[in-house]
Biopython code that builds the backbone (N, CA, C, O; Angstrom):
import numpy as np
from Bio.PDB.StructureBuilder import StructureBuilder

atoms = [
    (1, "UNK", "N", (222.672, 105.354, -64.187)),
    (1, "UNK", "CA", (221.713, 104.595, -64.796)),
    (1, "UNK", "C", (220.785, 106.147, -64.788)),
    (1, "UNK", "O", (220.882, 107.059, -63.967)),
    (2, "UNK", "N", (219.902, 106.062, -65.977)),
    (2, "UNK", "CA", (218.481, 106.260, -66.022)),
    (2, "UNK", "C", (217.318, 106.261, -65.638)),
    (2, "UNK", "O", (216.523, 105.959, -66.527)),
    (3, "UNK", "N", (216.998, 106.422, -64.919)),
    (3, "UNK", "CA", (215.838, 106.179, -64.201)),
    (3, "UNK", "C", (214.418, 106.908, -64.595)),
    (3, "UNK", "O", (213.259, 106.498, -64.637)),
    (4, "UNK", "N", (215.200, 108.510, -64.935)),
    (4, "UNK", "CA", (213.931, 109.256, -65.265)),
    (4, "UNK", "C", (212.707, 108.423, -66.677)),
    (4, "UNK", "O", (211.479, 108.339, -66.709)),
    (5, "UNK", "N", (213.623, 108.020, -67.507)),
    (5, "UNK", "CA", (212.757, 107.673, -68.465)),
    (5, "UNK", "C", (211.500, 106.918, -68.702)),
    (5, "UNK", "O", (211.600, 105.732, -68.387)),
    (6, "UNK", "N", (210.211, 107.321, -69.225)),
    (6, "UNK", "CA", (209.388, 106.309, -68.636)),
    (6, "UNK", "C", (209.059, 105.061, -69.238)),
    (6, "UNK", "O", (208.085, 104.318, -69.110)),
    (7, "UNK", "N", (210.070, 105.005, -69.906)),
    (7, "UNK", "CA", (210.328, 103.275, -70.562)),
    (7, "UNK", "C", (211.541, 102.727, -69.536)),
    (7, "UNK", "O", (212.666, 102.475, -69.969)),
    (8, "UNK", "N", (211.313, 102.633, -68.660)),
    (8, "UNK", "CA", (212.167, 102.305, -67.768)),
    (8, "UNK", "C", (212.368, 103.168, -66.498)),
    (8, "UNK", "O", (212.792, 104.313, -66.342)),
    (9, "UNK", "N", (211.806, 101.989, -65.441)),
    (9, "UNK", "CA", (211.955, 102.613, -64.443)),
    (9, "UNK", "C", (212.685, 100.910, -62.807)),
    (9, "UNK", "O", (212.717, 99.683, -62.719)),
    (10, "UNK", "N", (213.029, 102.013, -62.065)),
    (10, "UNK", "CA", (213.135, 100.703, -61.213)),
    (10, "UNK", "C", (213.285, 101.122, -60.128)),
    (10, "UNK", "O", (214.108, 102.033, -60.032)),
    (11, "UNK", "N", (212.435, 100.566, -58.597)),
    (11, "UNK", "CA", (212.257, 100.856, -57.768)),
    (11, "UNK", "C", (212.862, 99.793, -56.748)),
    (11, "UNK", "O", (213.169, 98.605, -56.851)),
    (12, "UNK", "N", (212.905, 100.818, -55.623)),
    (12, "UNK", "CA", (212.876, 99.584, -54.019)),
    (12, "UNK", "C", (211.488, 99.727, -53.423)),
    (12, "UNK", "O", (210.600, 100.566, -53.577)),
    (13, "UNK", "N", (211.652, 98.102, -52.344)),
    (13, "UNK", "CA", (210.680, 98.259, -51.652)),
    (13, "UNK", "C", (211.205, 97.756, -50.579)),
    (13, "UNK", "O", (211.962, 96.800, -50.749)),
    (14, "UNK", "N", (210.946, 98.277, -49.082)),
    (14, "UNK", "CA", (210.822, 97.536, -48.352)),
    (14, "UNK", "C", (210.449, 97.140, -47.048)),
    (14, "UNK", "O", (209.862, 98.196, -46.812)),
    (15, "UNK", "N", (210.291, 96.450, -45.933)),
    (15, "UNK", "CA", (209.410, 96.015, -45.050)),
    (15, "UNK", "C", (209.418, 96.445, -43.859)),
    (15, "UNK", "O", (208.435, 96.200, -43.161)),
    (16, "UNK", "N", (210.368, 97.091, -43.390)),
    (16, "UNK", "CA", (210.812, 98.148, -41.935)),
    (16, "UNK", "C", (211.581, 99.218, -42.487)),
    (16, "UNK", "O", (212.584, 98.963, -43.153)),
    (17, "UNK", "N", (210.946, 101.228, -42.125)),
    (17, "UNK", "CA", (211.401, 101.667, -42.023)),
    (17, "UNK", "C", (212.997, 101.629, -41.474)),
    (17, "UNK", "O", (213.950, 101.731, -42.246)),
    (18, "UNK", "N", (213.150, 101.443, -39.814)),
    (18, "UNK", "CA", (214.966, 101.516, -39.640)),
    (18, "UNK", "C", (214.595, 100.308, -38.363)),
    (18, "UNK", "O", (214.001, 100.358, -37.286)),
    (19, "UNK", "N", (215.449, 99.010, -39.316)),
    (19, "UNK", "CA", (216.088, 99.453, -40.254)),
    (19, "UNK", "C", (215.578, 98.292, -40.892)),
    (19, "UNK", "O", (214.785, 97.494, -40.393)),
    (20, "UNK", "N", (216.101, 98.245, -42.070)),
    (20, "UNK", "CA", (214.785, 97.812, -43.230)),
    (20, "UNK", "C", (215.419, 96.487, -43.195)),
    (20, "UNK", "O", (216.639, 96.327, -43.244)),
    (21, "UNK", "N", (214.221, 95.181, -43.076)),
    (21, "UNK", "CA", (214.730, 94.169, -42.687)),
    (21, "UNK", "C", (214.829, 93.246, -44.243)),
    (21, "UNK", "O", (215.415, 92.168, -44.342)),
    (22, "UNK", "N", (214.170, 93.899, -45.295)),
    (22, "UNK", "CA", (213.936, 93.843, -46.180)),
    (22, "UNK", "C", (213.754, 94.790, -47.685)),
    (22, "UNK", "O", (213.377, 95.958, -47.589)),
    (23, "UNK", "N", (214.063, 94.162, -49.097)),
    (23, "UNK", "CA", (214.615, 95.362, -49.407)),
    (23, "UNK", "C", (214.201, 94.258, -51.146)),
    (23, "UNK", "O", (214.584, 93.089, -51.192)),
    (24, "UNK", "N", (213.545, 94.794, -52.172)),
    (24, "UNK", "CA", (213.426, 94.674, -53.751)),
    (24, "UNK", "C", (213.740, 95.046, -54.489)),
    (24, "UNK", "O", (212.705, 94.622, -55.004)),
    (25, "UNK", "N", (214.406, 95.698, -55.551)),
    (25, "UNK", "CA", (214.144, 95.948, -56.826)),
    (25, "UNK", "C", (213.330, 95.514, -58.031)),
    (25, "UNK", "O", (213.449, 94.327, -58.332)),
    (26, "UNK", "N", (212.582, 96.206, -58.720)),
    (26, "UNK", "CA", (212.215, 95.746, -59.659)),
    (26, "UNK", "C", (212.779, 96.963, -60.700)),
    (26, "UNK", "O", (213.378, 98.019, -60.496)),
    (27, "UNK", "N", (212.305, 96.310, -61.860)),
    (27, "UNK", "CA", (212.808, 97.370, -63.254)),
    (27, "UNK", "C", (211.898, 96.379, -64.213)),
    (27, "UNK", "O", (211.902, 95.159, -64.375)),
    (28, "UNK", "N", (211.079, 97.509, -64.802)),
    (28, "UNK", "CA", (210.958, 97.698, -66.202)),
    (28, "UNK", "C", (210.556, 98.466, -67.001)),
    (28, "UNK", "O", (209.879, 99.479, -66.827)),
    (29, "UNK", "N", (211.157, 97.797, -68.391)),
    (29, "UNK", "CA", (211.018, 98.865, -69.379)),
    (29, "UNK", "C", (210.157, 98.123, -70.305)),
    (29, "UNK", "O", (210.484, 97.028, -70.763)),
    (30, "UNK", "N", (208.856, 98.828, -70.630)),
    (30, "UNK", "CA", (207.711, 98.355, -71.314)),
    (30, "UNK", "C", (207.832, 98.274, -72.467)),
    (30, "UNK", "O", (206.818, 97.605, -72.667)),
    (31, "UNK", "N", (208.398, 98.454, -73.762)),
    (31, "UNK", "CA", (208.278, 98.709, -74.415)),
    (31, "UNK", "C", (209.469, 97.428, -74.756)),
    (31, "UNK", "O", (209.958, 97.290, -75.878)),
    (32, "UNK", "N", (209.804, 96.582, -73.620)),
    (32, "UNK", "CA", (210.811, 95.475, -73.999)),
    (32, "UNK", "C", (210.408, 94.175, -73.183)),
    (32, "UNK", "O", (210.978, 93.104, -73.393)),
    (33, "UNK", "N", (209.448, 94.312, -72.286)),
    (33, "UNK", "CA", (209.509, 92.996, -71.079)),
    (33, "UNK", "C", (207.815, 93.475, -70.950)),
    (33, "UNK", "O", (207.350, 94.613, -70.895)),
    (34, "UNK", "N", (207.374, 92.638, -70.936)),
    (34, "UNK", "CA", (206.135, 92.112, -70.934)),
    (34, "UNK", "C", (205.501, 92.520, -69.287)),
    (34, "UNK", "O", (204.468, 93.174, -69.141)),
    (35, "UNK", "N", (206.160, 92.105, -68.375)),
    (35, "UNK", "CA", (205.782, 93.124, -66.889)),
    (35, "UNK", "C", (207.436, 93.352, -66.025)),
    (35, "UNK", "O", (208.545, 93.227, -66.545)),
    (36, "UNK", "N", (207.226, 93.592, -65.070)),
    (36, "UNK", "CA", (208.730, 94.092, -64.179)),
    (36, "UNK", "C", (209.162, 93.252, -63.601)),
    (36, "UNK", "O", (208.376, 92.421, -63.145)),
    (37, "UNK", "N", (210.938, 93.067, -63.310)),
    (37, "UNK", "CA", (211.099, 91.860, -63.207)),
    (37, "UNK", "C", (211.630, 91.736, -62.104)),
    (37, "UNK", "O", (211.469, 92.855, -61.617)),
    (38, "UNK", "N", (212.228, 91.055, -61.273)),
    (38, "UNK", "CA", (212.977, 91.343, -59.503)),
    (38, "UNK", "C", (214.273, 91.432, -60.414)),
    (38, "UNK", "O", (214.611, 90.690, -61.337)),
    (39, "UNK", "N", (215.137, 92.973, -59.694)),
    (39, "UNK", "CA", (216.702, 92.546, -60.203)),
    (39, "UNK", "C", (217.477, 92.462, -59.021)),
    (39, "UNK", "O", (218.643, 92.256, -59.360)),
    (40, "UNK", "N", (217.346, 92.538, -57.558)),
    (40, "UNK", "CA", (217.441, 92.690, -56.632)),
    (40, "UNK", "C", (216.366, 92.313, -55.080)),
    (40, "UNK", "O", (215.239, 92.726, -54.807)),
    (41, "UNK", "N", (217.202, 91.468, -54.380)),
    (41, "UNK", "CA", (216.380, 91.269, -52.873)),
    (41, "UNK", "C", (217.252, 91.087, -52.156)),
    (41, "UNK", "O", (218.457, 90.947, -52.368)),
    (42, "UNK", "N", (216.784, 91.083, -51.437)),
    (42, "UNK", "CA", (217.945, 90.711, -49.785)),
    (42, "UNK", "C", (217.511, 91.160, -48.357)),
    (42, "UNK", "O", (217.159, 92.340, -48.336)),
    (43, "UNK", "N", (217.443, 90.473, -47.080)),
    (43, "UNK", "CA", (217.761, 91.139, -45.952)),
    (43, "UNK", "C", (218.787, 91.386, -46.236)),
    (43, "UNK", "O", (219.553, 91.132, -47.166)),
    (44, "UNK", "N", (218.798, 92.448, -44.495)),
    (44, "UNK", "CA", (219.362, 93.306, -43.561)),
    (44, "UNK", "C", (220.583, 94.100, -44.245)),
    (44, "UNK", "O", (220.431, 95.288, -44.533)),
    (45, "UNK", "N", (221.524, 93.584, -44.446)),
    (45, "UNK", "CA", (222.588, 94.027, -44.470)),
    (45, "UNK", "C", (222.615, 94.111, -46.372)),
    (45, "UNK", "O", (223.059, 95.123, -46.915)),
    (46, "UNK", "N", (222.117, 92.990, -47.154)),
    (46, "UNK", "CA", (221.958, 93.171, -48.505)),
    (46, "UNK", "C", (220.665, 94.785, -48.354)),
    (46, "UNK", "O", (220.856, 95.944, -48.724)),
    (47, "UNK", "N", (219.539, 94.211, -47.731)),
    (47, "UNK", "CA", (218.752, 95.321, -47.689)),
    (47, "UNK", "C", (219.432, 97.103, -48.032)),
    (47, "UNK", "O", (219.243, 97.835, -49.003)),
    (48, "UNK", "N", (219.968, 97.242, -47.204)),
    (48, "UNK", "CA", (221.152, 98.326, -46.750)),
    (48, "UNK", "C", (221.576, 98.741, -48.429)),
    (48, "UNK", "O", (221.546, 99.745, -49.141)),
    (49, "UNK", "N", (221.975, 97.304, -48.546)),
    (49, "UNK", "CA", (222.613, 97.654, -49.717)),
    (49, "UNK", "C", (221.740, 98.333, -51.340)),
    (49, "UNK", "O", (222.056, 99.237, -52.114)),
    (50, "UNK", "N", (220.600, 97.397, -51.302)),
    (50, "UNK", "CA", (219.749, 97.531, -52.557)),
    (50, "UNK", "C", (219.381, 99.239, -52.180)),
    (50, "UNK", "O", (219.025, 100.029, -53.054)),
    (51, "UNK", "N", (219.531, 99.584, -50.834)),
    (51, "UNK", "CA", (218.557, 101.262, -50.722)),
    (51, "UNK", "C", (219.970, 102.086, -50.610)),
    (51, "UNK", "O", (219.963, 103.201, -50.088)),
    (52, "UNK", "N", (220.809, 101.687, -50.957)),
    (52, "UNK", "CA", (221.966, 102.748, -50.637)),
    (52, "UNK", "C", (222.017, 102.885, -52.433)),
    (52, "UNK", "O", (222.021, 104.001, -52.953)),
    (53, "UNK", "N", (222.054, 101.543, -53.313)),
    (53, "UNK", "CA", (222.061, 102.044, -54.719)),
    (53, "UNK", "C", (221.569, 102.422, -54.972)),
    (53, "UNK", "O", (221.839, 103.024, -56.012)),
    (54, "UNK", "N", (219.735, 102.646, -54.183)),
    (54, "UNK", "CA", (219.132, 103.694, -55.145)),
    (54, "UNK", "C", (219.505, 104.421, -55.041)),
    (54, "UNK", "O", (219.984, 105.102, -55.948)),
    (55, "UNK", "N", (219.490, 104.818, -53.281)),
    (55, "UNK", "CA", (220.011, 106.337, -53.205)),
    (55, "UNK", "C", (220.445, 107.085, -53.876)),
    (55, "UNK", "O", (220.045, 108.144, -54.360)),
    (56, "UNK", "N", (221.851, 106.186, -53.956)),
    (56, "UNK", "CA", (222.767, 106.834, -54.842)),
    (56, "UNK", "C", (222.314, 106.929, -56.870)),
    (56, "UNK", "O", (223.177, 107.547, -57.494)),
    (57, "UNK", "N", (221.192, 106.419, -57.699)),
    (57, "UNK", "CA", (221.058, 106.679, -58.289)),
    (57, "UNK", "C", (219.175, 107.093, -58.988)),
    (57, "UNK", "O", (218.489, 106.861, -59.983)),
    (58, "UNK", "N", (219.040, 108.125, -57.100)),
    (58, "UNK", "CA", (218.133, 108.851, -57.505)),
    (58, "UNK", "C", (216.954, 107.570, -57.524)),
    (58, "UNK", "O", (217.943, 106.838, -57.549)),
    (59, "UNK", "N", (216.205, 106.957, -57.532)),
    (59, "UNK", "CA", (215.896, 106.042, -57.736)),
    (59, "UNK", "C", (214.701, 105.945, -56.529)),
    (59, "UNK", "O", (214.937, 105.957, -55.321)),
    (60, "UNK", "N", (213.440, 105.851, -57.122)),
    (60, "UNK", "CA", (211.883, 106.359, -56.143)),
    (60, "UNK", "C", (212.008, 105.020, -55.007)),
    (60, "UNK", "O", (211.760, 103.871, -55.372)),
    (61, "UNK", "N", (212.405, 105.337, -53.669)),
    (61, "UNK", "CA", (211.743, 104.274, -52.964)),
    (61, "UNK", "C", (210.061, 103.953, -52.648)),
    (61, "UNK", "O", (209.273, 104.721, -53.199)),
    (62, "UNK", "N", (209.591, 103.050, -51.939)),
    (62, "UNK", "CA", (208.299, 102.791, -52.091)),
    (62, "UNK", "C", (207.767, 101.907, -50.794)),
    (62, "UNK", "O", (208.287, 100.807, -50.984)),
    (63, "UNK", "N", (207.287, 101.861, -50.038)),
    (63, "UNK", "CA", (207.470, 101.474, -48.633)),
    (63, "UNK", "C", (205.950, 100.425, -48.978)),
    (63, "UNK", "O", (204.931, 100.821, -49.543)),
    (64, "UNK", "N", (206.123, 99.520, -48.629)),
    (64, "UNK", "CA", (204.778, 98.058, -48.532)),
    (64, "UNK", "C", (205.279, 96.938, -48.349)),
    (64, "UNK", "O", (206.052, 96.202, -48.962)),
    (65, "UNK", "N", (204.751, 96.916, -47.459)),
    (65, "UNK", "CA", (205.518, 96.005, -46.238)),
    (65, "UNK", "C", (205.074, 94.347, -46.551)),
    (65, "UNK", "O", (205.926, 93.460, -46.612)),
    (66, "UNK", "N", (203.555, 94.090, -46.739)),
    (66, "UNK", "CA", (202.892, 93.340, -47.712)),
    (66, "UNK", "C", (203.767, 93.142, -48.948)),
    (66, "UNK", "O", (204.650, 92.294, -49.080)),
    (67, "UNK", "N", (203.260, 94.343, -50.096)),
    (67, "UNK", "CA", (203.887, 93.815, -50.934)),
    (67, "UNK", "C", (205.515, 93.342, -50.869)),
    (67, "UNK", "O", (205.898, 92.257, -51.308)),
    (68, "UNK", "N", (206.059, 93.958, -50.486)),
    (68, "UNK", "CA", (208.044, 93.550, -50.739)),
    (68, "UNK", "C", (208.279, 92.027, -50.432)),
    (68, "UNK", "O", (209.118, 91.309, -50.977)),
    (69, "UNK", "N", (207.088, 91.552, -49.136)),
    (69, "UNK", "CA", (206.560, 90.070, -48.802)),
    (69, "UNK", "C", (206.786, 89.229, -49.962)),
    (69, "UNK", "O", (207.774, 88.561, -50.269)),
    (70, "UNK", "N", (205.378, 89.437, -50.699)),
    (70, "UNK", "CA", (205.134, 89.379, -52.232)),
    (70, "UNK", "C", (206.225, 89.120, -52.863)),
    (70, "UNK", "O", (206.335, 87.955, -53.246)),
    (71, "UNK", "N", (206.853, 89.648, -53.035)),
    (71, "UNK", "CA", (208.008, 89.830, -54.201)),
    (71, "UNK", "C", (209.139, 89.296, -53.442)),
    (71, "UNK", "O", (209.894, 88.503, -54.004)),
    (72, "UNK", "N", (209.272, 89.523, -52.643)),
    (72, "UNK", "CA", (210.575, 88.477, -52.227)),
    (72, "UNK", "C", (210.641, 86.718, -52.425)),
    (72, "UNK", "O", (211.719, 86.171, -52.654)),
    (73, "UNK", "N", (209.562, 86.064, -52.325)),
    (73, "UNK", "CA", (209.041, 84.853, -53.194)),
    (73, "UNK", "C", (208.958, 84.786, -54.263)),
    (73, "UNK", "O", (208.440, 83.815, -54.815)),
    (74, "UNK", "N", (209.643, 86.217, -55.148)),
    (74, "UNK", "CA", (209.922, 85.633, -56.912)),
    (74, "UNK", "C", (211.445, 85.502, -56.964)),
    (74, "UNK", "O", (212.120, 86.129, -56.148)),
    (75, "UNK", "N", (212.037, 84.695, -57.910)),
    (75, "UNK", "CA", (213.424, 84.533, -58.015)),
    (75, "UNK", "C", (213.651, 85.587, -59.012)),
    (75, "UNK", "O", (212.841, 85.940, -59.870)),
    (76, "UNK", "N", (215.598, 86.361, -58.691)),
    (76, "UNK", "CA", (215.795, 87.254, -59.320)),
    (76, "UNK", "C", (215.988, 86.922, -60.447)),
    (76, "UNK", "O", (216.432, 85.815, -60.753)),
    (77, "UNK", "N", (215.631, 87.995, -61.409)),
    (77, "UNK", "CA", (215.473, 87.749, -63.159)),
    (77, "UNK", "C", (214.223, 87.297, -63.462)),
    (77, "UNK", "O", (213.955, 87.240, -64.663)),
    (78, "UNK", "N", (213.383, 86.960, -62.672)),
    (78, "UNK", "CA", (212.046, 86.422, -63.035)),
    (78, "UNK", "C", (210.845, 88.130, -63.065)),
    (78, "UNK", "O", (210.668, 89.122, -62.359)),
    (79, "UNK", "N", (210.437, 87.681, -64.062)),
    (79, "UNK", "CA", (209.006, 88.869, -64.182)),
    (79, "UNK", "C", (208.370, 88.739, -62.849)),
    (79, "UNK", "O", (208.806, 87.870, -62.094)),
    (80, "UNK", "N", (207.137, 89.696, -62.372)),
    (80, "UNK", "CA", (206.426, 89.233, -61.649)),
    (80, "UNK", "C", (205.020, 88.256, -61.670)),
    (80, "UNK", "O", (204.355, 88.086, -62.692)),
    (81, "UNK", "N", (204.813, 87.861, -60.811)),
    (81, "UNK", "CA", (203.402, 87.064, -60.972)),
    (81, "UNK", "C", (202.364, 88.091, -61.687)),
    (81, "UNK", "O", (202.647, 89.287, -61.767)),
    (82, "UNK", "N", (201.113, 87.551, -62.219)),
    (82, "UNK", "CA", (200.051, 87.991, -62.433)),
    (82, "UNK", "C", (199.283, 88.464, -61.682)),
    (82, "UNK", "O", (198.370, 89.206, -62.043)),
    (83, "UNK", "N", (199.511, 88.118, -60.466)),
    (83, "UNK", "CA", (198.804, 87.676, -59.505)),
    (83, "UNK", "C", (199.120, 89.365, -58.780)),
    (83, "UNK", "O", (198.306, 89.885, -58.016)),
    (84, "UNK", "N", (200.342, 89.995, -59.164)),
    (84, "UNK", "CA", (200.958, 91.232, -58.535)),
    (84, "UNK", "C", (200.612, 92.193, -59.229)),
    (84, "UNK", "O", (200.724, 93.233, -58.580)),
    (85, "UNK", "N", (200.164, 92.390, -60.457)),
    (85, "UNK", "CA", (200.202, 93.148, -61.950)),
    (85, "UNK", "C", (199.422, 94.987, -60.972)),
    (85, "UNK", "O", (199.982, 96.051, -60.705)),
    (86, "UNK", "N", (198.211, 94.569, -60.783)),
    (86, "UNK", "CA", (198.058, 95.604, -60.485)),
    (86, "UNK", "C", (198.371, 96.231, -58.987)),
    (86, "UNK", "O", (197.713, 97.253, -58.793)),
    (87, "UNK", "N", (199.147, 95.888, -57.984)),
    (87, "UNK", "CA", (199.826, 96.111, -56.555)),
    (87, "UNK", "C", (201.126, 97.009, -57.441)),
    (87, "UNK", "O", (201.367, 98.204, -57.270)),
    (88, "UNK", "N", (201.843, 96.103, -58.386)),
    (88, "UNK", "CA", (202.621, 97.310, -58.645)),
    (88, "UNK", "C", (202.298, 98.053, -60.200)),
    (88, "UNK", "O", (203.209, 98.381, -60.961)),
    (89, "UNK", "N", (201.192, 98.199, -60.432)),
    (89, "UNK", "CA", (200.997, 99.210, -62.209)),
    (89, "UNK", "C", (200.880, 100.638, -60.382)),
    (89, "UNK", "O", (201.580, 101.641, -60.528)),
    (90, "UNK", "N", (200.085, 100.556, -59.020)),
    (90, "UNK", "CA", (200.274, 101.659, -58.352)),
    (90, "UNK", "C", (201.769, 101.983, -58.198)),
    (90, "UNK", "O", (202.205, 103.091, -58.508)),
    (91, "UNK", "N", (202.276, 101.343, -57.884)),
    (91, "UNK", "CA", (203.657, 101.522, -57.642)),
    (91, "UNK", "C", (204.304, 101.983, -59.055)),
    (91, "UNK", "O", (205.125, 102.797, -58.633)),
    (92, "UNK", "N", (204.408, 101.981, -60.013)),
    (92, "UNK", "CA", (204.976, 102.404, -61.353)),
    (92, "UNK", "C", (204.087, 103.635, -61.362)),
    (92, "UNK", "O", (204.658, 104.699, -61.126)),
    (93, "UNK", "N", (202.727, 103.663, -61.605)),
    (93, "UNK", "CA", (202.088, 104.949, -61.206)),
    (93, "UNK", "C", (202.702, 106.156, -60.230)),
    (93, "UNK", "O", (202.785, 107.370, -60.416)),
    (94, "UNK", "N", (203.037, 105.439, -59.282)),
    (94, "UNK", "CA", (203.428, 106.230, -58.165)),
    (94, "UNK", "C", (205.203, 106.971, -58.920)),
    (94, "UNK", "O", (205.495, 108.154, -59.091)),
    (95, "UNK", "N", (205.850, 106.016, -59.142)),
    (95, "UNK", "CA", (207.482, 106.452, -59.812)),
    (95, "UNK", "C", (207.705, 107.459, -60.454)),
    (95, "UNK", "O", (208.599, 108.303, -60.386)),
    (96, "UNK", "N", (206.065, 107.225, -61.662)),
    (96, "UNK", "CA", (206.109, 107.680, -62.761)),
    (96, "UNK", "C", (205.528, 108.782, -62.216)),
    (96, "UNK", "O", (205.686, 109.621, -63.103)),
    (97, "UNK", "N", (204.901, 109.362, -61.232)),
    (97, "UNK", "CA", (204.535, 110.746, -60.784)),
    (97, "UNK", "C", (205.383, 111.390, -60.495)),
    (97, "UNK", "O", (205.503, 112.554, -60.878)),
    (98, "UNK", "N", (206.377, 110.650, -59.565)),
    (98, "UNK", "CA", (207.333, 111.560, -59.221)),
    (98, "UNK", "C", (208.666, 112.175, -60.014)),
    (98, "UNK", "O", (209.611, 112.946, -59.853)),
    (99, "UNK", "N", (208.192, 111.473, -60.775)),
    (99, "UNK", "CA", (209.092, 111.942, -62.221)),
    (99, "UNK", "C", (208.290, 113.209, -63.183)),
    (99, "UNK", "O", (208.742, 114.018, -63.994)),
    (100, "UNK", "N", (207.434, 113.048, -62.865)),
    (100, "UNK", "CA", (206.210, 114.382, -64.039)),
    (100, "UNK", "C", (205.591, 113.488, -64.929)),
    (100, "UNK", "O", (204.634, 113.821, -65.628)),
    (101, "UNK", "N", (206.046, 112.473, -64.934)),
    (101, "UNK", "CA", (205.025, 112.144, -66.088)),
    (101, "UNK", "C", (204.088, 111.263, -66.026)),
    (101, "UNK", "O", (203.870, 110.857, -64.884)),
    (102, "UNK", "N", (203.200, 110.643, -67.181)),
    (102, "UNK", "CA", (202.379, 109.795, -67.236)),
    (102, "UNK", "C", (202.402, 108.085, -67.470)),
    (102, "UNK", "O", (202.175, 108.165, -68.678)),
    (103, "UNK", "N", (202.479, 106.978, -67.293)),
    (103, "UNK", "CA", (202.607, 106.020, -67.366)),
    (103, "UNK", "C", (202.003, 105.721, -68.835)),
    (103, "UNK", "O", (202.392, 104.686, -69.376)),
    (104, "UNK", "N", (201.321, 106.331, -69.345)),
    (104, "UNK", "CA", (200.980, 105.882, -70.690)),
    (104, "UNK", "C", (201.892, 106.359, -71.834)),
    (104, "UNK", "O", (201.764, 106.031, -73.013)),
    (105, "UNK", "N", (203.097, 107.409, -71.180)),
    (105, "UNK", "CA", (203.759, 108.408, -72.269)),
    (105, "UNK", "C", (205.744, 107.240, -72.251)),
    (105, "UNK", "O", (206.681, 107.602, -72.962)),
]
sb = StructureBuilder()
sb.init_structure("model")
sb.init_model(0)
sb.init_chain("A")
sb.init_seg("    ")
for serial, (resi, resn, name, xyz) in enumerate(atoms, 1):
    if name == "N":
        sb.init_residue(resn, " ", resi, " ")
    sb.init_atom(name, np.array(xyz, "f"), 0.0, 1.0, " ", f" {name:<3s}", serial, name[0])
structure = sb.get_structure()
């Protein structure tokens, strides 16, 4: 999984540090999608697995309990709602910065 490409970002969010109680994974391909899509979500053991896979693929983790809680309501495979665009844009900017890229690249 190539997550360094500026056109493809996947990230995980979790509510609590230890143990993670909930995690959400998002995928965004700016040339193919209008908005990021929820690709995985789950509590406890599923959250652990999401974070494990993220770690195995060097996918950045972003910790925001409120945002993770809101994203937990989005069905898997659905784009995030417009009300969350700004909050998720900040997360995407964070992940682009980690990769030394600009969000406009």
